[in-house]
C-alpha positions in Angstrom: 0.0 0.0 0.0 2.9 2.4 0.8 4.3 1.6 -2.6 1.1 2.7 -4.4 1.0 5.9 -2.4 4.6 6.7 -3.4 3.8 6.0 -7.0 0.8 8.3 -6.8 2.9 11.1 -5.4 5.5 10.7 -8.0 2.9 10.6 -10.8 1.3 13.7 -9.4 4.6 15.5 -9.3 5.3 14.5 -12.9 1.9 15.7 -14.1 2.3 19.0 -12.2 5.8 19.5 -13.8 4.4 18.8 -17.3 1.6 21.3 -16.8 4.2 23.9 -15.7 6.4 23.2 -18.7 5.1 26.0 -20.9 5.6 28.5 -18.2 9.1 27.3 -17.4 10.2 27.7 -21.0 10.0 31.5 -20.7 11.9 31.5 -17.4 15.6 31.9 -16.8 17.9 29.0 -16.1 18.2 30.1 -12.4 14.4 30.0 -12.0 14.2 26.5 -13.5 16.9 25.3 -11.1 15.0 26.7 -8.1 11.8 25.1 -9.4 13.6 21.7 -9.7 15.1 22.0 -6.2 11.8 23.0 -4.7 10.0 20.1 -6.4 12.7 17.7 -5.2 12.4 18.7 -1.6 8.6 18.6 -1.6 8.7 15.2 -3.2 11.2 14.0 -0.5 9.1 15.4 2.3 6.0 13.7 0.9 7.7 10.4 0.5 9.2 10.6 4.0 5.7 11.3 5.5 4.2 8.4 3.6 6.9 6.0 4.7 7.0 7.2 8.3 3.7 8.8 9.2 4.8 9.6 12.8 7.7 11.6 11.5 7.3 15.3 12.4 6.3 17.4 9.4 7.2 21.0 8.5 4.6 22.5 10.7 6.0 20.8 13.8 9.5 22.0 12.8 8.2 25.6 12.7 6.4 25.2 16.0 9.7 24.0 17.6 11.8 26.8 16.1 9.6 29.8 17.0 9.3 29.4 20.9 13.1 29.6 21.4 13.2 32.6 19.0 10.4 34.4 20.9 12.1 33.8 24.2 15.4 35.2 23.1 13.6 38.3 21.6 12.0 39.4 24.9 
């Protein structure tokens, strides 16, 4: 079942990239690289959360980072 979910996420990513292709043709090389890196990290996070559902997601990371920052700011 996990395998099917991973295949679904990969297919969704491929379809989204193919739909963005006309817009990416007009962009610079730098913007294309940023898009590719962003897609790769999003795909990696999605795959990690599928394989290990109890793994903390990005929201929990932000929640853990902000309280120490707020305490040092006071």
